[in-house]
C-alpha positions, 0 to 999 in steps of 0.5 A: 499500499505504500505506492498508494500513499506516494501517488496520493501525496504527489497528487495532494501537492498538485491540488494544494497551493503554497498557502496550505495551513495546519489549524488546530481544531477544538483548541480551547478544550481537552479532547479524547474522543473524535468522530469523523465522517467524510461526506464526499469523495474518496479519502485515504486513512494514512498512518503516521510515524512519531515525526508525523511522516507518512508510513502507509495507507490504512484504509481507503474510504470509497464514495459508495461505502455504507459505513464511512464514520471513524472513531478516534480515541486515545490509548496512552501516546497512541491513537486507536481508530475503529470503524463501526465495531472493527478496530483498525489499529493503534498508531502514533498519528493518522492523517485523512487525506483526499485529492477530491476538490469537493472534499469535506468531513463532518467531525464531533468532539466533546459534543460539538459537531462541525464541518470542515474541508480538505484533510485531517490530522489526529495524534496524541499531544500533551495527553490528549488528542490533537486535531488539526485541519490541513486546509487551503488558505482561501478555504480557511479565510472563508471559514474565518470570515463567516465565523467572525462576522458572517451575520450580515449581507455586506460584500465590502465588509466581507472583503475587508474581513477576508484581507485581514484574515489572510494577513493575520494568518500570514503574519502568524504562520509560525506562531505554533509551529513547534507544536505542529500546526500554524494557527488555533481555531479560537480567539487566540488566533482567529475564530474558525468553527467550520467551513463557509456554508451558512446563510451568507456563504455565497457572498463570503465566498465571492468576497474571498475570491475577489480578494484572493492572495491579497494581504495588508502590508506596511510601506516596507512590504511587511504584513501588518498585525491585522487585528480587529474587534466587535466595536470601538465605542466610537474611538479606536485605541493604539496598540500600545493601549492594549498591549506593549508595542506602539505600531505606526499603523495602529493609532487611536482615532475617532470612529463615528461609524461605530457609534450606536450600531451593533454592540456599541453600548453595555452595562454591568452590575458588580458588587461594590466591595469586590470592585473597590477592593480590586482597585485598592489590592491592585494599586497597593493603597487603602480602600477608603473613601478617597479611593471610592471618590476617585473611582466614581469621578473617573472620566473617559471622554477620550479612551484611557489606558490607565486608572491613576491614583496617588501616583500609581497606575492601574491598567484598565485591561486588568480590570476588564479581564478580572471582571470579564468586561466587554471593554475598558471604555466605561464610567462607574456609578453607585447603586446600593450595594453595587456599582453600575459600569456603563460602557461603550464598545466591545473588544480591545479597541485596536485596529478594525472595528467590525460594527463600524466596517459593516456600517461603512459598507452599508454607506457605500464605502469600498473594502479598500476605503474601510481598511485605509480608514482603520489602518494608517499608511498601509497598502494591499500586496499579493501574499505570495510576495511577502510570505514569511516576511514578518515574525509571528505575534502573541496578540489575542483577538477578543 
């Protein structure tokens, strides 16, 4: 069967572009059992060695097979695969591969069912099953656009989001390479919860095709950190506001397109004792009337990065993380035993505001104008010309 694997891999290389990705699925949970059903096409189940090199073809799944579902479980450091009640063996790793251009598979882990395209790799890593989708870049981008913001019918917004998704993937190709994959499927990379196939999938696919191979770069042709968030609250912030590094193309600006739309405003009630104690503890000061007065008088006519008190500073991102707030853009008032936080915006506020971009698309702005509004001094370039031009980043999208 080794010759079949060799032929298959040659065909696989022929059908693949230079921008295939390895994306870890179910990355926010521990997985010990996976159910996979290839829905279309001819698939080969290929055994892997400890270095993830192909050894041999274990099984051929044909178009007319009545039983196409495979069950993967972990036994120590190896993967066991069953087809119905038939045990097919124990392996260091397995890869499900097809040359069919319409290939896709259904997958379920921990009760979450999804549909993906292209190929799948499963091995044991860090005591659990590691599930990786080997996916063409453009198919991945379409899945990200739908997962991140596919609820609207705005083509120019979809184009802008597609360019950013592709740019982020290119920028972060090596982020998790030591663990055997490029990106995760959650907000620490980009949300990628299925192939693109829901209500607006045709519009999204068209947007991805219209911007194919296009990324956003700096003047010296380095891919930018293509970050985005749900809503800026009317003001974006610089990259140093949310993280540590200031980037020229990620500067604060007024964003009227995000005002009053989508997830613009929010409110949260928190125990007074908890809230004031957190500030006092974080600043290393007394939890007294002076601190409470300072908190209640804290204003953000323009978004601030810190709460300052008696020469000390508390970064507002710490407050946001501790109380799981939508943003750092809030004011505080008392209400009995609680404080009420009245806030604007959703997310870190850096880069593109999705609600603002949607509003711009509705008003007739092109995807180029949308991207140029949220990112300063950038230009569009073909991804093939800048592949590997910049190091990975540890920025979290939320």
